[in-house]
C-alpha positions in Angstrom: 40.3 38.0 119.1 43.4 36.1 120.0 44.2 34.2 116.8 44.3 35.3 113.3 42.2 33.7 110.6 41.4 34.0 106.9 37.8 34.6 105.9 37.0 34.1 102.2 33.8 35.1 100.3 32.9 32.9 97.4 30.4 33.1 94.5 29.8 30.1 92.3 32.9 28.4 93.7 35.2 31.4 92.9 36.9 33.4 95.7 35.7 37.0 95.3 37.4 38.6 98.3 39.3 37.5 101.4 40.4 39.1 104.7 43.1 38.0 107.0 42.1 39.1 110.5 45.1 39.7 112.8 45.0 39.3 116.6 43.3 42.4 118.1 40.9 43.6 120.7 37.3 42.9 119.9 35.4 45.7 118.2 38.5 47.6 117.0 37.8 49.3 113.7 40.2 50.4 110.8 41.2 54.0 111.0 43.6 53.9 108.1 44.2 51.7 105.1 47.5 51.3 103.2 48.2 49.8 99.8 50.1 46.6 100.3 50.9 45.8 96.7 49.5 43.2 94.3 45.9 43.1 95.4 46.6 43.6 99.1 45.5 46.4 101.5 46.6 46.7 105.1 44.1 48.0 107.7 45.4 49.8 110.8 43.6 50.8 114.0 43.7 54.4 115.4 46.9 53.7 117.3 48.7 52.5 114.1 48.6 48.7 114.9 47.9 46.5 111.9 44.5 44.7 112.3 44.0 42.9 109.0 44.9 42.4 105.4 42.3 42.7 102.7 42.9 40.5 99.6 41.1 42.5 96.9 41.9 40.0 94.1 42.4 36.7 95.9 42.9 34.8 92.7 45.9 37.0 91.9 47.5 37.0 95.3 49.9 34.3 96.5 50.9 33.2 99.9 54.3 34.6 99.2 52.7 38.0 98.5 50.9 37.9 101.8 54.0 36.7 103.7 56.0 39.6 102.3 53.4 42.1 103.7 53.3 40.3 107.0 57.0 40.5 107.3 57.0 44.2 106.6 54.4 44.8 109.3 56.2 42.6 111.8 53.8 39.6 111.8 54.7 35.9 111.4 54.2 34.4 108.0 51.3 32.3 107.1 51.6 28.6 107.6 50.4 26.5 104.6 47.3 25.3 106.5 46.2 29.0 107.1 46.2 29.5 103.3 44.1 26.3 102.6 40.8 28.2 102.1 42.4 29.8 99.0 44.3 26.8 97.8 48.0 25.9 97.8 49.8 28.4 95.6 
């Protein structure tokens, strides 16, 4: 996968979970997960490269929260349009 994207799971119009897929080789699996703070978890592959962010409580997580974690792991911040599936907050 060359581009990152945000996948959101909804139930009755409410976001239940979300996952931000980071660019990675197809079929790479998470080998380790780290707490990212405020409803965020960071998945890493076996070599230690970040492969995605899980938003365990999407209604409580802001774009600023996600951008802080992305900065910490060396990824560019989310553009507003990437956050659109969860609403502008």
